[in-house]
C-alpha positions in Angstrom: 0.0 0.0 0.0 2.8 2.4 0.9 4.6 1.7 -2.4 1.4 2.2 -4.4 0.6 5.4 -2.6 4.1 6.7 -3.2 4.0 6.0 -6.9 0.6 7.7 -7.3 1.7 10.7 -5.2 5.0 11.1 -7.1 3.0 11.4 -10.3 0.6 14.1 -9.0 0.6 17.1 -11.4 1.5 20.5 -10.0 -1.6 22.5 -9.3 -1.9 25.6 -11.4 -2.3 28.8 -9.5 -5.7 30.5 -9.3 -6.1 34.3 -8.9 -6.7 35.4 -5.4 -10.2 36.6 -6.0 -11.2 33.4 -7.7 -9.7 31.3 -4.9 -11.7 33.2 -2.3 -14.9 32.8 -4.2 -14.6 29.1 -4.9 -15.9 26.7 -2.1 -13.3 24.8 -0.3 -13.2 21.2 -1.6 -13.2 19.1 1.5 -13.0 15.3 1.5 -14.1 13.5 4.7 -13.4 9.8 5.1 -16.7 9.0 6.9 -20.1 10.5 6.9 -20.0 11.4 10.6 -17.2 13.9 9.8 -18.6 15.0 6.4 -22.0 16.0 7.9 -20.4 18.1 10.6 -18.1 19.7 8.0 -21.1 20.6 5.8 -23.0 22.2 8.8 -19.9 24.2 9.8 -18.8 25.2 6.3 -22.1 26.1 4.8 -21.8 27.6 1.3 -18.1 28.1 1.8 -17.3 24.4 1.6 -18.2 21.5 -0.8 -17.9 18.2 1.1 -17.3 14.8 -0.5 -17.5 11.8 1.7 -15.4 8.8 0.8 -17.2 6.0 2.6 -21.0 6.0 2.2 -23.9 4.1 3.9 -23.2 0.5 4.8 -19.4 0.9 4.3 -17.3 -0.5 7.1 -14.2 1.7 7.6 -12.3 -1.1 9.4 -12.4 -3.1 6.1 -12.3 -0.3 3.5 -9.8 -0.9 0.8 -8.7 2.3 -1.0 -8.5 2.4 -4.8 -7.2 4.6 -7.5 -10.4 6.6 -7.5 -9.9 7.5 -3.8 -6.4 8.8 -4.5 -7.8 10.9 -7.3 -10.5 12.3 -4.9 -7.8 13.2 -2.4 -5.7 14.7 -5.2 -8.6 17.0 -6.1 -9.3 18.1 -2.5 -8.2 21.3 -0.8 -8.4 19.6 2.6 -8.8 16.1 3.9 -10.6 15.4 7.1 -10.4 11.9 8.8 -11.1 10.6 12.2 -7.8 9.0 13.3 -7.1 6.5 16.1 -6.6 3.8 13.4 -10.2 3.9 12.3 -9.2 4.2 8.7 -6.4 1.7 9.0 -6.3 0.6 5.4 -6.1 4.3 4.3 -3.2 5.1 6.6 -0.4 5.1 4.0 -2.4 7.2 1.6 -3.4 9.7 4.3 0.2 10.0 5.5 1.4 10.7 1.9 -1.2 13.4 1.3 -0.5 15.1 4.7 2.8 16.1 3.2 1.1 17.9 0.3 -2.1 19.5 1.7 -4.0 20.1 4.9 -4.9 16.7 6.3 -6.5 16.7 9.7 -7.3 13.8 12.1 -10.3 15.6 13.6 -10.9 13.3 16.6 -7.3 13.2 17.6 -7.1 17.0 17.3 -10.3 17.7 19.3 -10.7 15.2 22.2 -8.6 15.0 25.3 -6.6 11.8 25.9 -8.2 11.3 29.3 -11.7 11.1 27.7 -10.7 8.2 25.4 -11.6 4.5 26.0 -8.5 2.3 26.0 -8.9 -1.2 24.4 -6.7 -4.2 24.1 -5.2 -5.2 20.8 -3.8 -3.3 17.8 -6.1 -0.3 18.1 -5.2 0.8 21.6 -7.9 3.4 21.6 -11.6 2.8 20.8 -12.0 4.9 17.6 -15.9 5.1 17.7 -16.0 8.5 19.4 -19.0 9.7 17.5 -21.2 7.5 19.6 -21.0 10.1 22.3 -22.7 13.3 20.9 -21.1 15.4 23.6 -17.6 14.3 22.6 -18.2 14.4 18.9 -19.5 18.0 19.1 -15.9 19.0 19.8 -14.9 18.4 16.2 -17.1 21.2 15.0 -14.9 24.1 16.3 -11.8 22.3 15.1 -13.2 22.0 11.6 -14.3 25.6 11.7 -10.8 26.7 12.6 -9.2 24.7 9.9 -11.6 25.7 7.2 -11.6 29.4 8.4 -7.8 29.6 8.0 -8.3 28.5 4.4 -11.1 31.0 3.8 -10.7 34.0 6.2 -13.7 35.7 4.6 -15.9 32.8 5.9 -14.2 32.3 9.3 -16.8 34.3 11.3 -19.7 32.5 9.7 -18.1 29.1 10.2 -17.5 29.8 13.9 -21.1 30.9 14.3 -22.2 27.7 12.5 -20.1 25.6 14.7 -21.6 27.2 17.8 -25.2 26.8 16.5 -24.5 23.1 15.6 -22.9 22.5 18.9 -26.0 23.6 20.7 -28.0 21.1 18.7 -25.6 18.3 19.6 -25.7 19.3 23.3 -29.5 19.0 23.2 -29.2 15.6 21.4 -26.8 14.4 24.1 -29.1 15.4 26.9 -32.1 13.9 25.2 -30.3 10.5 24.6 -29.4 10.3 28.2 -33.0 11.0 29.3 -34.3 8.5 26.8 -32.1 5.6 28.0 -33.0 6.4 31.6 -36.6 5.4 30.8 -35.5 1.8 30.2 -35.9 -0.4 33.3 -32.5 -0.6 34.9 -32.2 -4.4 34.7 -32.9 -4.2 30.9 -30.3 -1.5 30.1 -28.1 -4.0 28.2 -27.2 -3.3 24.6 -26.0 -6.4 22.6 -24.6 -5.7 19.2 -22.5 -7.4 16.6 -19.2 -5.7 17.3 -17.9 -3.4 20.1 -18.7 0.0 18.5 -21.0 1.4 21.3 -18.5 1.8 24.2 -18.7 5.6 24.2 -22.5 5.4 23.8 -22.8 3.1 26.8 -20.5 5.3 28.9 -22.3 8.5 28.0 -25.9 7.4 28.3 -25.8 4.8 31.1 -26.3 1.5 29.3 -24.3 -1.7 29.6 -22.8 -2.7 26.2 -22.0 -6.3 25.1 -20.3 -6.6 21.7 -20.2 -10.1 20.3 -16.8 -9.4 18.8 -14.2 -6.7 19.5 -13.5 -3.3 18.1 -12.4 -4.4 14.6 -14.5 -6.3 12.1 -11.5 -7.6 10.2 -12.2 -11.2 11.5 -15.7 -12.7 12.0 -16.9 -13.6 15.4 -15.8 -17.1 16.5 -18.1 -19.9 17.7 -16.7 -19.2 21.2 -17.7 -15.5 20.9 -21.2 -16.5 19.9 -21.6 -19.0 22.7 -20.3 -16.5 25.2 -22.7 -13.8 24.0 -25.6 -16.2 24.1 -24.8 -17.2 27.6 -24.8 -13.6 28.7 -28.1 -12.9 27.0 -29.7 -15.9 28.7 -28.2 -15.1 32.1 -29.2 -11.4 32.0 -32.6 -12.0 30.4 -31.9 -9.6 27.5 -35.2 -9.0 25.6 -33.7 -7.8 22.3 -30.4 -7.7 20.4 -29.4 -5.4 17.5 -28.0 -5.8 14.1 -25.7 -3.2 12.5 -26.0 -1.5 9.1 -22.4 -2.3 8.2 -22.2 -5.9 9.5 -23.8 -9.1 8.2 -26.7 -10.0 10.5 -25.9 -13.7 10.6 -23.7 -13.2 13.8 -26.7 -11.8 15.7 -29.0 -14.5 14.4 -26.5 -17.1 15.6 -26.6 -15.6 19.1 -30.4 -15.6 19.0 -30.4 -19.3 18.0 -27.9 -20.2 20.7 -29.8 -18.3 23.4 -33.0 -20.1 22.4 -31.2 -23.4 23.1 -30.6 -22.1 26.6 -34.2 -21.2 27.1 -34.0 -17.4 26.5 -36.2 -16.1 23.7 -34.7 -12.9 22.3 -35.7 -10.9 19.3 -34.0 -8.4 16.9 -34.7 -5.0 18.3 -33.8 -3.2 15.0 -30.9 -2.1 12.9 -28.4 0.4 14.4 -25.9 2.7 12.6 -22.5 1.9 13.9 -19.6 2.7 11.6 -21.7 4.5 9.0 -24.7 6.7 8.8 -27.9 5.9 6.8 -28.8 6.7 3.2 -28.3 10.3 2.0 -31.6 12.2 1.8 -33.0 10.5 5.0 -32.9 11.5 8.6 -30.6 8.6 9.4 -28.2 10.0 6.8 -27.4 12.9 9.1 -25.2 12.7 12.3 -28.1 13.9 14.4 -30.4 11.4 12.8 -27.9 8.6 13.4 -27.8 9.1 17.2 -31.5 9.9 17.3 -32.7 6.8 15.4 -30.2 4.5 17.3 -31.5 5.8 20.6 -35.1 5.6 19.6 -34.7 2.0 18.5 -32.7 0.9 21.5 -35.0 2.5 24.1 -38.2 1.3 22.5 -36.9 -2.3 22.0 -35.7 -2.5 25.6 -38.9 -1.3 27.2 -38.4 2.4 27.6 -40.3 5.4 26.1 -38.3 8.1 24.3 -39.1 11.6 25.6 -40.3 14.5 23.5 -38.0 16.1 21.0 -36.1 19.0 22.5 -36.8 22.5 21.2 -33.2 22.9 19.9 -33.8 20.0 17.4 -37.2 21.2 16.1 -35.7 22.7 12.9 -33.9 19.4 12.2 -37.1 17.4 12.9 -39.1 19.6 10.6 -36.5 19.3 7.8 -36.6 15.5 8.0 -40.3 15.2 8.8 -39.6 13.6 12.2 -42.8 14.2 14.2 -41.8 12.9 17.6 -39.2 10.8 19.4 -41.6 7.9 19.8 -43.1 8.1 16.3 -42.4 5.7 13.5 -40.6 3.3 15.7 -40.2 0.0 13.7 -41.7 -3.0 15.2 -39.2 -5.5 16.7 -38.7 -8.6 14.6 
């Protein structure tokens, strides 16, 4: 990968110089590796930025294999925004090469204090799924605003204002998610998912998290992993488990079947967004919608009742025709 990235980078044509006036008028071409960064960048940058997201709905960043088209996308960008903490492991060599040519920022690493990170065993060292805590993830908005503002000083004030406004929405979302999870009976606050992507969510909102496999999805869950998860489900009387949009549901189904053999009937509580947001043009295709829909599905399936939508999110709700926190909850399967 490093040799391939070096060859491609060595052949990059020299960019021709634009006039100062034209450069200021043109939107910044920003490339974000994942949608959870791209959506924040779009909110912060407004009309001063044009955001392209590399990995779309259903794409697992742990497994993503970069291709020549991705390198071309990076080549055309004015700035590259990625999460860091090894989330984009397969892209590491390419990102390192481009960091020597243009602004390339690991937004999570630049925004969140070390003491607030979750340490994990294995190659990662740090759990990279920081967007699962809306309070933590809101920290990337001012970081992005500062980076883009330095590139477009004429937009800097508007970007700072956008970051502050968006931060207030995420603060309201964070508070709402915590109040929603608190409505689940305490003994049922157990979130079982295919892989361990919800650690920050569990810590932030007060729910125990049980991932069938670890942080990475590079290897499938083993038979031992499935048996261990089924034993915990049966022991704790878990009423529902959850599939993820980026992972094959067969692992969860195997746990359901194994738990049934131990006398515990458990159902699928719904599909959660873990390493990617939903389809563009839907509420779940926004970062706010990702956390909102996940929380709504988790709380409802585990026996709670989501509270009313906070006033700070009314504009978002109207834009996406979301009537109420408890509306349109899909039936458990």
